[in-house]
N, C-alpha and C positions, 0 to 999 in steps of 0.2 A: 504494500500500500504506500503510495507516494504522499508525502505531506502536501497539504494544500497551502497555497500562498494567498493571503487576503490582500487584495490591492488596497493601497491607501485611499481614503475617501476624504474629500474636502468638507463633507457635511458635519462631522463632529467638531471641527474647528469653527465652522460657522455657527453651530449651536452654542459653542463656548462664547463666541462674540455676542450672540444674542442675549446670553445671560448678563454680560457686561452692560448691554443696552437696558435690560430690565432693571438691573441694580441702579444704574444711573437715573432712570426715571423714578424709581422708588425714593432714592436719596434726594432728588430734586424736589419732589413733593414734600418730603419730610423736612427739608431745609426751609422751604417757604412757609410751611405750617408752623414750624418752630420759631421762625422770625416773627410771625404774627402772634402766636399764643405764648411764647416764652419757653425757655429751657426747662423750667420747673414743670410745666405741663408735659413736655416731651419725656422727661425723666420719671414722671409720676405714673400712676396706674391708668390715667386717662378715663377715669370714671365720669359718668354723666354724659350730657348731650353737647358739650362744648365743641363747636366746629369753627374752623377758620372761615372768615367771611370775605377775605381778600380775593380779588379777581385772579391774580397769578396762582395763588395756592389752589383755588378751585379748578382752574384750567389744568394745572400740573396733575392734580388728582384724577381728573377725568381723562386726561391723555394717558396716564399710567393704567387706569382701569381699562381703557380701550385697547392698549397693548396686551394686557392680561387676558382679554377676551379671545384674541386670535393666537396667543402664544402657544397654548397646548397643541393646536392644529399644526403650527409651524414645527414644533419639536417632533411631533409624531411623524409628520411627512418627511422631515429631514432625516430622522433615524431610519425610517422605512427605506428611503433612497440610499442611505449608507449601507444598509443590509443587502438590498436587492440589486443595487447598482443603478447607474444612470447612463446607459450607453449612448443616448442621444445628446446628453448635456443640457437638455431643456429643463430638467429638474433643478440643476444648479443655477441656471439663469433665473428661474422662478424664485429660488431661495434668495439670490442676491437682490432681485427686484423687491421682494418682501422686506428684506433687511434695509435696503436703501430708502424705501418709502417710509418705513417706521422711523428712521432717523430724521428724514425731512419733516415728518408729521409733527414732531415735538416743537420746533420753533414756530411752525405755522399755527399750531394750536395755542401756544403761549402768547403769540402776537395777536391772536383773534382774527386771523385771516380766513374768511369764509371761501367756499368753493374750491380754491386751490388745496386747502387742507382736505376737503372731501375727495379730491382727485388723488391725493397721496394715499388716503385710506383705501380708495378703490384700487389703486395700483398695487397695494399690498395684498388685496384679495385676488387680484389677477395673478400675482406671484404664487400664492397658495394654490390657486387653480391649476397653474402650470405644473407645480410639483405633484399635485394629485393625479392629473392626467397621465403623467409619466408612470406613476405607480399602477394605474388602472390599465393602461394600454401597453 
């Protein structure tokens, strides 16, 4: 029996970079909320209904939540492509489109830019769709 060689895949590295993006978004939101509510609130148990009322903190939180809604799909598709392979290369293109659109989405959302932000979100879904299609076909 010959040992099998597993070809290196770019998908695990891209998943690792997506974790960096996720952590940056979570930290950005936390930083903006802490600036508004204070470090005592951040260090405390956060009991009660106290919420940040600032525009940037709210936008950062919504942008982070938006990423977290599609993030499991990205990770699942990327790992599926890492396991099965991506002979056409379209899955990797889709993964990079998702990643780039998610990066662009953050400043667009924080700046309150409509329509273009929605296009960035739609682009990220196109990237996920490309990844999924490679796995299905």
